[in-house]
C-alpha positions as CSV (number, residue, x, y, z in Angstrom):
1,M,-3.5,-28.5,29.0
2,A,-2.4,-30.4,25.9
3,R,-5.4,-28.8,23.9
4,A,-4.2,-25.2,25.0
5,Q,-0.6,-26.2,23.8
6,A,-1.8,-27.6,20.6
7,A,-3.7,-24.4,19.8
8,T,-0.6,-22.3,20.7
9,E,1.6,-24.2,18.3
10,T,-0.7,-23.9,15.3
11,R,-1.5,-20.1,15.7
12,V,0.5,-18.0,13.3
13,P,2.2,-15.2,15.3
14,L,1.1,-11.7,14.8
15,S,3.6,-9.3,13.0
16,K,3.0,-5.8,11.6
17,E,3.1,-7.1,8.1
18,R,0.6,-9.9,8.9
19,V,-1.8,-7.2,10.5
20,L,-1.3,-4.8,7.6
21,H,-2.0,-7.5,5.0
22,A,-5.1,-8.8,6.8
23,A,-6.3,-5.1,6.8
24,V,-5.8,-4.8,3.1
25,A,-7.8,-8.1,2.4
26,L,-10.5,-7.0,4.7
27,A,-10.9,-3.5,3.1
28,A,-10.7,-5.0,-0.3
29,R,-13.5,-7.4,0.6
30,D,-15.7,-5.1,2.7
31,G,-14.7,-1.7,1.9
32,I,-12.5,0.7,3.9
33,E,-15.6,2.2,5.8
34,S,-16.2,-1.1,7.3
35,L,-12.6,-1.5,8.8
36,T,-12.2,-1.2,12.4
37,M,-9.8,-2.5,14.9
38,R,-12.2,-5.0,16.3
39,K,-13.1,-6.5,12.9
40,L,-9.6,-6.7,12.0
41,A,-8.6,-8.4,15.4
42,D,-11.6,-10.9,14.7
43,E,-10.3,-11.6,11.3
44,L,-6.9,-12.5,12.9
45,G,-8.5,-14.4,15.7
46,V,-6.7,-12.1,18.3
47,G,-7.9,-9.5,20.8
48,A,-8.3,-5.9,19.5
49,M,-5.9,-4.6,22.0
50,S,-3.1,-6.7,20.6
51,L,-3.2,-5.0,17.4
52,Y,-2.0,-1.6,19.1
53,Y,1.4,-3.2,19.6
54,Y,2.0,-3.3,15.8
55,V,0.0,-0.1,14.8
56,P,-0.6,2.5,17.5
57,N,-3.8,3.8,15.8
58,K,-6.0,3.5,12.8
59,E,-4.3,6.3,11.1
60,Q,-1.2,4.4,11.0
61,L,-3.0,1.2,10.0
62,I,-4.2,3.1,6.9
63,D,-0.7,4.5,6.2
64,G,0.7,1.0,6.4
65,M,-2.2,-0.3,4.1
66,V,-1.6,2.3,1.5
67,D,2.0,1.7,1.5
68,I,1.4,-2.0,0.6
69,V,-0.7,-0.9,-2.4
70,F,2.2,1.4,-3.4
71,G,4.2,-1.6,-3.3
72,E,2.0,-3.4,-5.7
73,I,2.7,-0.8,-8.3
74,E,5.6,-1.5,-10.9
75,P,8.1,1.2,-10.6
76,P,9.2,2.6,-14.0
77,S,12.6,1.5,-15.2
78,T,15.3,3.5,-16.7
79,D,16.2,0.3,-19.0
80,V,13.5,1.0,-21.5
81,D,12.4,4.4,-23.1
82,W,10.4,6.7,-20.6
83,K,7.2,6.4,-22.5
84,T,7.2,2.6,-22.2
85,A,8.4,2.8,-18.7
86,M,5.5,5.2,-17.6
87,R,2.9,3.4,-19.6
88,R,3.8,0.2,-17.6
89,R,3.5,2.3,-14.3
90,A,0.4,3.6,-15.3
91,I,-1.0,0.1,-16.1
92,S,0.3,-1.4,-12.8
93,T,-1.2,1.5,-10.9
94,R,-4.5,1.0,-12.5
95,D,-4.3,-2.8,-11.8
96,A,-3.4,-2.2,-8.2
97,L,-6.3,0.3,-7.7
98,N,-8.7,-2.0,-9.3
99,R,-7.7,-4.6,-6.8
100,N,-7.8,-2.3,-4.0
101,R,-10.6,0.2,-4.8
102,W,-10.6,1.2,-1.2
103,A,-7.3,3.1,-1.7
104,V,-8.4,5.3,-4.3
105,G,-8.4,8.8,-2.7
106,L,-6.2,7.6,0.0
107,M,-3.1,7.2,-2.0
108,E,-2.0,10.9,-2.0
109,G,-2.2,13.0,1.0
110,R,-1.0,10.5,3.7
111,T,0.9,12.3,6.4
112,T,3.6,9.8,6.5
113,P,4.5,8.2,3.2
114,G,5.9,4.7,3.7
115,P,9.0,3.1,2.1
116,A,7.1,1.8,-1.0
117,S,5.7,5.0,-1.8
118,L,8.9,6.7,-1.5
119,R,10.6,4.1,-3.7
120,L,7.9,4.4,-6.5
121,R,8.1,8.3,-6.3
122,E,11.9,8.2,-6.6
123,A,11.8,5.8,-9.6
124,I,9.2,8.0,-11.4
125,L,11.3,11.1,-10.8
126,R,14.5,9.4,-11.8
127,C,12.8,7.9,-15.1
128,L,11.6,11.4,-16.1
129,R,14.7,13.2,-15.2
130,E,17.0,10.8,-17.0
131,A,14.7,11.0,-20.1
132,G,15.7,14.9,-20.1
133,F,12.6,16.3,-18.5
134,S,13.1,19.5,-16.6
135,I,12.2,19.6,-12.9
136,E,9.2,21.6,-13.9
137,M,8.2,19.4,-16.8
138,T,9.0,16.3,-14.5
139,I,6.4,17.4,-11.8
140,Q,4.0,18.3,-14.4
141,A,4.2,15.1,-16.4
142,Y,4.0,13.0,-13.1
143,S,0.9,15.0,-12.0
144,V,-0.9,14.8,-15.3
145,Q,-0.3,10.9,-15.5
146,D,-1.6,10.5,-11.9
147,A,-4.7,12.6,-12.7
148,Y,-5.3,10.4,-15.8
149,I,-5.0,7.2,-14.2
């Protein structure tokens, strides 16, 4: 009885954030193709079914993981000139994707963009629009930079 109580006291409780960060670490280490709910549960020391309380399916797990990567990218600031801001954003994006190679190809086209993704996109659009870019040129500049990265 005392042993079970001690194990319970030292166990870090699950949370959506903990599940997602463990999934990102697992994908970074072993590749996205090796990510399964069972392997993730083993990594966390829990039963696979307990993960479904935090992420209802693998698709939403990946959506959350991708949003974590978006959160690692420095958004462009309007406090510096747009070229400097967008260069910093490009370098930050490249660094984040080098750390999370599994995310390349998954960053665009997610059905449900997360809050970090939306914040980054808004910052990019704001930076370019405040620099005087038209809507059309903003879209083109954004697309060209992403293609280059």
